[in-house]
N, C-alpha and C positions, 0 to 999 in steps of 0.2 A: 211714686205709685208702684205697687207690687202686682205684677202680672206674670203669667208664665213666660218662659223663655221663648216658646214657640209663638205666642201671641206678639211678643216684642219684635221678633225677627220678621213677622208677617206685616208689621206696620210699615208703610211706605216712606216714613220720614228718613232723613239722611243720617247715617251712622258714621263713625270713624272708619269702619271698614270700607264703606262706600267712597269716602274721601280718598283713601289710599288707592282704591281701584281706578278712580278717574285719573289719578296720577300716572297709571300705566298707559291708559288711552281711553278716550270716550267710548270707543267701540267695545272694549272689555267691560266698561261700566254698564253700557246699555244691554249687552248680552247677558250679563249676570243679574242685573237688578231691574231692568225696564222691559225688555223684550217679552211680550205676552206669551210667546211660544218657547221661552227659555227652558232648558232642561233643569230639573231639580238639582241643587248643589249637594253633593255627597261629601260628608266630612272625611278627611284623611285619618289614618291611624294616629298620627300625632295630635290632630284636633280632638279625636275621641278620648285619647289619654288625658289631654289637657282639661277637657270637660269633667272627666272622672276625678282628676286631682282637685279641680276647683270645688267640686261638690264635697269631697272628703275634707278639704281644708276649711271652706267657708260655710258649708251647710251640712255638717256631719250628721245631724239628726235626720236629714233627708236621704242619706246615702243608701241605706238598705231599702228604701222605698222606690228608688230610681234604678239601682244597679244590683246585679247578682251574678255570681259565677255561672256562666252558661254551659250548655252541653257541647259536645263535639259536633260542629256543623258539617263535618265531612260525611256523616251518615244521614240517611233519610229521616230517621227518627229524631236525630239531633236537630236537624233543620226545622222540623215541625215544632219541636219543643221551643226552640229559639223564637220562632214566629209567634207562638202562643204567649211567650214572655213579653214580646213587644206589644202585642194586643192589650196585655194587662198593664202596660206602662212601665215595664221593667226592661232595662237594656242589658242584654247578656254580655259579659266581658270575660276574658280569660283569667284564670287563677293568677297568672304571673302579673297581668296588668293590675288586678285588684290589689295584690300584695304590694306592688310597686307604688300604687297610689297611696295606700295606707302608710307606707314607709316615708314617702315624701311629705305627707300631711303631718306625720309625727315630727319630722325634721323642722318643718315650718313652725309648728306650735311650740316646740321646745327651744327655738331660737329666742334669745332674750329680747331682741328688738321686734322681730316679726310677731312673736307671741304677744308682746305688749300692745302692738298696733291693732292686732285682730282681737285682743281681749277688751278693747275699749267699747263704749256703748254705741257701736255702729250697727249697720244692717247690710246684709249681702243682697246683691242683685236687685237694687231699686232701679226703676226706670224713670227717665226724665225726658220731657219734650219742651221745645222752645222754638221761637222764630228767630233766625239769624238777623241781626240788626242791619248788616250791610246789604244782604241779598233778599231778605224776606223769606228765604227757604225754610221749610219746616225741618227741624233737626231732632235727633234723639241720642241718648247714651244710656248705658247700663253699667255703672261702676261695680267692680267686684265687691268692694267694701267702702262704705261712706258713713261718716259720723256727723255730717252737717258742716264740717270745716275741712276735713282731710279725707282724701281718696287713697285707698290702698289697692294697687293693681297687681295681681298674682301672675307671674310668668314662669312657665316651665321652659327650661333651656339646657343646652349642653354645657355652657360655661357661665357660672354666676360670678366670676371674678370681675374686676373693673373692665375687662374686655367686653362685658355685657353692653358697653356703649356701642360696639359694632352692631349688635343685634338691634339696638334702638334705631340706629341709622338705617340698617338694611330693611327693617320691617315698618319704618315710619311711626315708631311709638311716640315720637315727639308730637306728631299730628294728633294722635289719640289723646295725649295729655292735654294739649291745647283745647281740643274739642270738649273733653270732659270738664275742664275747668270753666269753659265758657257756658256750658249747659247747667252746671250745678252751682256755680259761683263759689266753689270750694277755694280755700286758700292755698292748699298744697296737694301735690300728686306724688305718691310714693310707690316705687316699684319694689316688690318682693320677688326676687328671682330665685328659683329653686332648681338645682340640677336634677336631671332624670336618672342619673346613675349613682350608685353608692360611692361615697357616703352622703350623697344628697346635700351638697354644699349650698349655703344660703348667702345671697347678697342683697343689701338694702340700698336703694339708690333714689336720688332726687335730681332731676335735671337742673342745670344752672340756668341763669337768666337768658344767656345767649341761645341755648337750645330751645327754650320755651318761646322766645321771639321767633326763631326759625320755624318752629311748629305752628305758631299762630299765623305767620305769613303763608306757609304752605297750605294751611287749612283754609284761609281766605281765598287763595288762588284756586283751590279745588272747588270750593263752593261757587266761585264766580264762573268757573269752567262749566259746571253743571248747569248753571243758570243760562249761560250763553248757548249751550247746546240745546237746551229745551226751547229757547227762543227761536232758533232757526230750524229746529227739528232735524239736526244732523249730528251724527256721532262718529267722527272719523277715527280710523285706526292709526297704525304707525305711519304709513305713507300710501298715497294713491298712485305714485309713479316711481321711477327709478331714481335712486339717490346715490351719490358718491359716498363710499364707506372708507373711513380711515382706520388704520390700526391704532390701538392705544399706545401711549408713549413707552410703556414698559416692554411691549412686544418689539418695538423698533430698536430698543437698546440691547435686547438679548437675541443674538444670532447663533447661540451655541447649538441649537437643534437643526440648523439649516446646513445642508451640505450641497456640493455641486451636483449630486445626483438628483436633487430636488428640482433642477432646472432642465 
């Protein structure tokens, strides 16, 4: 189904982002996605750039309808003009961000594998809904690019080398892959990682079977945790009392920065 990004995010079904947030704590999940008095979530500068790059790469025909180089917001006149642009559905961006996004898009499109994947008969930003078999919870996902069998997920990053695996683990991308595969019944999930600095290196990656199993288990556990919290109406945070805290192993091995003056 093709709907606007705003309408998709407004729908209460459970997304991959929500699954990662419940992993932080039920309290964080509730405050961000459930609390009726929650504060609106403001995108970070990195998130804004990511959205701009996604549009430039995946929906280039929509780019000039959604974005434009904006005025200097430090002046009263500039602020007013920027507000008018937003009312008209145009997001003002800096000239440097716009140029960066175009350069990153060109790098992706000119890459032999990335260009081939995105040149296939797929579609950007389709939305999918389904009921999770194990928990019955309503779920949703919105692949960057999907051709019916293969999902392409575009990630902006600092390092697109095989060290990108660290970003996968840190940001829970394996959970996202498992969630999207479950919702679309796609056969494969491919990451296209593009660096945010010149020369905008590209890495193309697919998770191995072990990583996907890990993602599927983590996804199931997250859904089960949401279901359990809904059932009892409680959304606990990190801890309600005092806990004993241990230093990580690496800190116990390294005493180089500790001197007698510290005691």
